[in-house]
Z-matrix of the N, CA and C atoms (Angstrom, degrees):
N
C 1 1.424
C 2 1.648 1 106.51
N 3 1.261 2 109.21 1 137.83
C 4 1.475 3 115.22 2 179.03
C 5 1.551 4 109.07 3 -76.32
N 6 1.282 5 117.60 4 161.87
C 7 1.548 6 118.08 5 178.64
C 8 1.443 7 108.20 6 -73.87
N 9 1.268 8 125.21 7 -18.68
C 10 1.475 9 119.56 8 178.09
C 11 1.524 10 108.58 9 -79.77
N 12 1.344 11 119.63 10 -13.55
C 13 1.441 12 118.47 11 175.97
C 14 1.555 13 113.84 12 -92.41
N 15 1.350 14 116.50 13 -8.15
C 16 1.483 15 122.28 14 -179.67
C 17 1.593 16 110.13 15 -78.60
N 18 1.192 17 113.09 16 165.55
C 19 1.485 18 120.88 17 175.96
C 20 1.485 19 113.61 18 -113.51
N 21 1.332 20 119.89 19 135.09
C 22 1.369 21 115.10 20 174.69
C 23 1.501 22 115.42 21 -66.38
N 24 1.352 23 117.19 22 142.35
C 25 1.363 24 122.41 23 -179.04
C 26 1.519 25 113.97 24 -107.70
N 27 1.291 26 121.13 25 130.38
C 28 1.531 27 124.30 26 -173.18
C 29 1.555 28 108.44 27 -46.37
N 30 1.333 29 119.91 28 127.34
C 31 1.380 30 127.76 29 167.89
C 32 1.482 31 110.05 30 -106.35
N 33 1.336 32 115.18 31 117.24
C 34 1.398 33 123.02 32 -177.68
C 35 1.578 34 113.13 33 -98.03
N 36 1.234 35 114.29 34 8.75
C 37 1.468 36 117.11 35 -179.12
C 38 1.539 37 112.79 36 82.78
N 39 1.304 38 113.04 37 -179.38
C 40 1.446 39 115.59 38 177.47
C 41 1.582 40 111.40 39 82.87
N 42 1.292 41 115.04 40 10.72
C 43 1.480 42 120.52 41 176.62
C 44 1.501 43 104.06 42 -126.98
N 45 1.404 44 117.61 43 154.31
C 46 1.349 45 121.61 44 176.43
C 47 1.635 46 113.74 45 -76.21
N 48 1.273 47 114.89 46 145.34
C 49 1.511 48 115.09 47 171.00
C 50 1.518 49 113.29 48 -62.54
N 51 1.230 50 115.98 49 164.38
C 52 1.422 51 119.41 50 178.67
C 53 1.544 52 110.09 51 -67.90
N 54 1.342 53 116.23 52 140.89
C 55 1.471 54 119.29 53 179.34
C 56 1.596 55 106.75 54 -79.69
N 57 1.306 56 116.77 55 176.83
C 58 1.411 57 126.15 56 -166.61
C 59 1.619 58 105.53 57 -65.39
N 60 1.273 59 117.66 58 -42.65
C 61 1.463 60 121.57 59 -174.33
C 62 1.515 61 110.87 60 -71.36
N 63 1.306 62 116.36 61 -33.43
C 64 1.574 63 119.97 62 -176.29
C 65 1.541 64 100.39 63 -77.56
N 66 1.374 65 120.88 64 -40.77
C 67 1.553 66 118.28 65 176.03
C 68 1.412 67 113.60 66 -61.54
N 69 1.315 68 119.66 67 -39.93
C 70 1.474 69 119.75 68 -177.53
C 71 1.535 70 109.86 69 -70.06
N 72 1.334 71 123.16 70 -30.78
C 73 1.376 72 126.96 71 172.83
C 74 1.500 73 114.60 72 -63.88
N 75 1.336 74 118.50 73 -40.40
C 76 1.471 75 128.00 74 -177.91
C 77 1.562 76 107.60 75 -79.22
N 78 1.296 77 115.76 76 -27.54
C 79 1.466 78 120.17 77 177.48
C 80 1.461 79 112.94 78 -59.13
N 81 1.393 80 118.37 79 -27.35
C 82 1.423 81 124.96 80 176.40
C 83 1.602 82 111.83 81 -56.88
N 84 1.310 83 113.88 82 -21.22
C 85 1.564 84 120.57 83 -172.44
C 86 1.458 85 102.44 84 -91.83
N 87 1.299 86 124.24 85 -13.51
C 88 1.455 87 125.71 86 -176.09
C 89 1.549 88 112.28 87 -128.15
N 90 1.317 89 113.77 88 76.58
C 91 1.371 90 117.40 89 -178.18
C 92 1.640 91 110.94 90 -63.96
N 93 1.303 92 118.14 91 153.62
C 94 1.384 93 126.09 92 -177.08
C 95 1.538 94 116.61 93 67.60
N 96 1.301 95 118.65 94 0.75
C 97 1.464 96 124.54 95 166.21
C 98 1.490 97 110.17 96 -91.60
N 99 1.345 98 113.58 97 143.33
C 100 1.539 99 122.29 98 173.90
C 101 1.369 100 116.14 99 -112.22
N 102 1.219 101 120.31 100 145.90
C 103 1.450 102 126.51 101 168.80
C 104 1.530 103 108.62 102 -78.56
N 105 1.276 104 119.49 103 139.15
C 106 1.518 105 121.87 104 -177.76
C 107 1.527 106 109.09 105 -149.44
N 108 1.262 107 116.94 106 172.27
C 109 1.519 108 125.89 107 -175.10
C 110 1.542 109 107.20 108 47.68
N 111 1.320 110 117.40 109 70.94
C 112 1.487 111 126.56 110 -177.98
C 113 1.446 112 113.01 111 39.01
N 114 1.370 113 115.81 112 51.85
C 115 1.460 114 123.18 113 171.71
C 116 1.536 115 114.30 114 64.66
N 117 1.337 116 114.74 115 31.46
C 118 1.545 117 121.25 116 178.88
C 119 1.461 118 110.90 117 -108.69
N 120 1.285 119 118.38 118 -11.86
C 121 1.450 120 116.58 119 -179.67
C 122 1.620 121 112.12 120 -141.46
N 123 1.313 122 115.09 121 157.03
C 124 1.494 123 118.52 122 176.05
C 125 1.507 124 102.81 123 -108.27
N 126 1.395 125 115.36 124 151.12
C 127 1.464 126 121.68 125 -176.29
C 128 1.517 127 104.99 126 -150.47
N 129 1.406 128 110.64 127 141.35
C 130 1.458 129 117.15 128 171.19
C 131 1.520 130 106.27 129 -153.93
N 132 1.315 131 111.74 130 145.06
C 133 1.552 132 123.73 131 176.04
C 134 1.470 133 106.75 132 -105.98
N 135 1.405 134 117.20 133 128.81
C 136 1.440 135 125.13 134 173.72
C 137 1.544 136 108.97 135 -108.40
N 138 1.312 137 118.99 136 140.64
C 139 1.446 138 120.99 137 -175.88
C 140 1.602 139 105.00 138 -114.37
N 141 1.326 140 110.92 139 142.87
C 142 1.440 141 119.88 140 -177.20
C 143 1.600 142 109.50 141 -130.83
N 144 1.310 143 118.91 142 169.30
C 145 1.448 144 118.18 143 -176.61
C 146 1.612 145 109.12 144 -89.22
N 147 1.214 146 118.24 145 -9.81
C 148 1.543 147 127.83 146 -176.66
C 149 1.411 148 117.58 147 -162.94
N 150 1.289 149 119.35 148 175.05
C 151 1.496 150 126.39 149 -178.05
C 152 1.504 151 108.28 150 -73.54
N 153 1.289 152 123.26 151 -38.59
C 154 1.463 153 125.46 152 -174.90
C 155 1.639 154 108.97 153 -69.52
N 156 1.200 155 117.47 154 -37.49
C 157 1.441 156 121.26 155 173.50
C 158 1.525 157 111.81 156 -63.80
N 159 1.285 158 113.67 157 -47.51
C 160 1.534 159 116.65 158 -178.54
C 161 1.590 160 109.39 159 -64.69
N 162 1.399 161 118.30 160 -41.20
C 163 1.447 162 122.67 161 173.99
C 164 1.555 163 111.62 162 -60.49
N 165 1.284 164 119.41 163 -45.49
C 166 1.431 165 121.66 164 177.96
C 167 1.602 166 110.92 165 -61.14
N 168 1.284 167 119.41 166 -40.56
C 169 1.422 168 123.56 167 172.22
C 170 1.439 169 110.38 168 -56.72
N 171 1.297 170 119.94 169 -48.56
C 172 1.475 171 123.94 170 -172.94
C 173 1.643 172 103.03 171 -66.82
N 174 1.150 173 119.10 172 -41.71
C 175 1.510 174 121.77 173 179.85
C 176 1.455 175 108.99 174 -61.54
N 177 1.399 176 122.42 175 -42.95
C 178 1.406 177 119.13 176 176.26
C 179 1.517 178 116.59 177 -70.97
N 180 1.270 179 114.58 178 -36.71
C 181 1.517 180 120.46 179 171.80
C 182 1.589 181 107.62 180 -57.90
N 183 1.287 182 119.22 181 -42.88
C 184 1.481 183 119.91 182 -176.78
C 185 1.560 184 109.10 183 -66.01
N 186 1.292 185 121.24 184 -31.99
C 187 1.530 186 125.92 185 179.09
C 188 1.601 187 103.21 186 -67.86
N 189 1.288 188 119.88 187 -48.19
C 190 1.390 189 120.36 188 -178.06
C 191 1.537 190 109.27 189 -64.85
N 192 1.276 191 116.58 190 -41.57
C 193 1.547 192 118.96 191 176.89
C 194 1.582 193 114.24 192 -52.07
N 195 1.514 194 103.92 193 -46.03
C 196 1.513 195 107.77 194 -177.00
C 197 1.648 196 109.14 195 -64.04
N 198 1.324 197 113.27 196 -43.36
C 199 1.433 198 118.10 197 -178.57
C 200 1.484 199 111.82 198 -56.64
N 201 1.354 200 117.24 199 -41.79
C 202 1.438 201 118.99 200 -175.91
C 203 1.533 202 113.38 201 -90.85
N 204 1.523 203 113.14 202 -8.39
C 205 1.460 204 107.51 203 -179.86
C 206 1.541 205 116.11 204 73.01
N 207 1.214 206 113.63 205 17.38
C 208 1.486 207 120.14 206 -176.02
C 209 1.629 208 107.34 207 -135.36
N 210 1.298 209 110.95 208 113.66
C 211 1.522 210 114.72 209 -168.48
C 212 1.527 211 110.21 210 -112.60
N 213 1.393 212 112.90 211 122.15
C 214 1.501 213 118.64 212 175.39
C 215 1.451 214 111.26 213 -83.26
N 216 1.357 215 109.12 214 163.23
C 217 1.489 216 119.20 215 167.89
C 218 1.444 217 108.98 216 -80.98
N 219 1.344 218 121.78 217 128.16
C 220 1.437 219 119.26 218 -179.51
C 221 1.496 220 110.31 219 -130.35
N 222 1.454 221 114.60 220 137.19
C 223 1.509 222 116.89 221 167.26
C 224 1.510 223 104.93 222 -130.44
N 225 1.356 224 112.27 223 148.76
C 226 1.473 225 114.60 224 -179.86
C 227 1.499 226 109.91 225 -151.78
N 228 1.262 227 117.12 226 167.43
C 229 1.446 228 125.37 227 175.60
C 230 1.463 229 111.84 228 -163.74
N 231 1.373 230 119.16 229 -153.94
C 232 1.428 231 122.15 230 -174.24
C 233 1.564 232 104.88 231 -69.24
N 234 1.246 233 117.19 232 115.73
C 235 1.499 234 124.48 233 174.00
C 236 1.513 235 117.96 234 75.60
N 237 1.341 236 122.36 235 11.86
C 238 1.435 237 121.74 236 -177.69
C 239 1.567 238 106.60 237 -146.29
N 240 1.328 239 112.82 238 163.50
C 241 1.450 240 125.85 239 169.61
C 242 1.464 241 104.82 240 -150.89
N 243 1.318 242 117.70 241 129.16
C 244 1.557 243 121.31 242 173.52
C 245 1.598 244 104.35 243 -116.31
N 246 1.317 245 112.21 244 128.55
C 247 1.421 246 122.00 245 178.95
C 248 1.519 247 107.23 246 -115.09
N 249 1.333 248 115.89 247 132.95
C 250 1.457 249 126.75 248 173.65
C 251 1.519 250 107.42 249 -121.48
N 252 1.374 251 114.70 250 129.27
C 253 1.501 252 121.04 251 176.41
C 254 1.596 253 108.97 252 -123.15
N 255 1.299 254 111.30 253 136.29
C 256 1.385 255 122.85 254 167.81
C 257 1.504 256 110.59 255 -160.78
N 258 1.242 257 120.45 256 166.19
C 259 1.398 258 124.25 257 177.00
C 260 1.567 259 108.88 258 -98.44
N 261 1.386 260 111.02 259 107.19
C 262 1.508 261 110.77 260 -175.61
C 263 1.480 262 114.61 261 -63.39
N 264 1.346 263 121.29 262 -37.65
C 265 1.433 264 120.44 263 -179.85
C 266 1.458 265 119.75 264 -57.25
N 267 1.436 266 112.30 265 -26.23
C 268 1.518 267 116.84 266 178.95
C 269 1.542 268 110.88 267 -111.93
N 270 1.312 269 116.83 268 3.26
C 271 1.411 270 124.78 269 179.35
C 272 1.556 271 110.61 270 50.42
N 273 1.379 272 115.56 271 48.17
C 274 1.497 273 119.69 272 177.12
C 275 1.509 274 107.11 273 178.00
N 276 1.254 275 114.88 274 -166.38
C 277 1.445 276 122.31 275 -175.29
C 278 1.489 277 115.59 276 -85.35
N 279 1.395 278 115.76 277 143.83
C 280 1.477 279 123.98 278 -178.70
C 281 1.592 280 103.33 279 -131.13
N 282 1.278 281 122.73 280 158.14
C 283 1.375 282 123.31 281 170.31
C 284 1.560 283 116.42 282 -45.06
N 285 1.415 284 111.47 283 -37.61
C 286 1.519 285 115.90 284 -179.87
C 287 1.504 286 113.14 285 -57.84
N 288 1.408 287 118.46 286 -32.57
C 289 1.472 288 121.44 287 -178.76
C 290 1.562 289 107.64 288 -61.08
N 291 1.333 290 115.96 289 -39.01
C 292 1.467 291 122.19 290 -175.92
C 293 1.581 292 106.40 291 -74.51
N 294 1.257 293 121.52 292 -37.78
C 295 1.405 294 125.98 293 177.38
C 296 1.563 295 106.67 294 -60.80
N 297 1.289 296 117.59 295 -52.02
C 298 1.548 297 122.78 296 179.76
C 299 1.528 298 107.52 297 -60.39
N 300 1.244 299 118.08 298 -44.10
C 301 1.623 300 119.28 299 -177.93
C 302 1.475 301 104.92 300 -59.86
N 303 1.373 302 123.74 301 -47.02
C 304 1.357 303 128.35 302 -173.44
C 305 1.581 304 106.49 303 -61.14
N 306 1.242 305 118.13 304 -51.54
C 307 1.385 306 121.40 305 -178.81
C 308 1.512 307 113.17 306 -63.27
N 309 1.284 308 119.21 307 -33.50
C 310 1.406 309 123.33 308 174.90
C 311 1.493 310 111.74 309 -70.49
N 312 1.375 311 116.71 310 -43.75
C 313 1.499 312 119.44 311 173.81
C 314 1.540 313 113.05 312 -57.99
N 315 1.360 314 117.26 313 -43.24
C 316 1.376 315 117.81 314 177.44
C 317 1.543 316 112.95 315 -60.59
N 318 1.277 317 113.93 316 -43.51
C 319 1.510 318 120.18 317 172.01
C 320 1.495 319 115.09 318 -50.94
N 321 1.339 320 108.86 319 -40.62
C 322 1.575 321 118.28 320 -167.02
C 323 1.567 322 103.32 321 -71.20
N 324 1.344 323 115.99 322 -32.32
C 325 1.529 324 119.07 323 -176.18
C 326 1.549 325 108.01 324 -63.99
N 327 1.289 326 118.76 325 -24.98
C 328 1.529 327 124.40 326 177.63
C 329 1.542 328 115.64 327 -91.78
N 330 1.377 329 117.35 328 -19.19
C 331 1.452 330 123.69 329 -164.78
C 332 1.487 331 116.02 330 -130.28
N 333 1.331 332 121.58 331 12.82
C 334 1.469 333 118.63 332 -176.72
C 335 1.541 334 107.41 333 -98.65
N 336 1.373 335 114.48 334 61.42
C 337 1.453 336 115.39 335 174.47
C 338 1.531 337 111.42 336 -120.67
């Protein structure tokens, strides 16, 4: 099963975040995403031809985030959207972050115009 077909599982905290080696292994499932902030966050910039397309992408990502119960930090403007993922309760990365990244990447294949 691909990561984009998985569902995020509730993380109630109390578990350690993924270490760097585990994060790097999972990163293979999320091409074009980068590890940042000492391997505690995933980040990707998406490019669009205008502001409206970027906004539409943000709106669709927000719908997926609500369905999954896993909410990224999003910034956007004319022609771009930057998405940052991490699990707030554990202050680092969890498999859920890679699942969301994969779902967003799949969405971007259809909506980066």
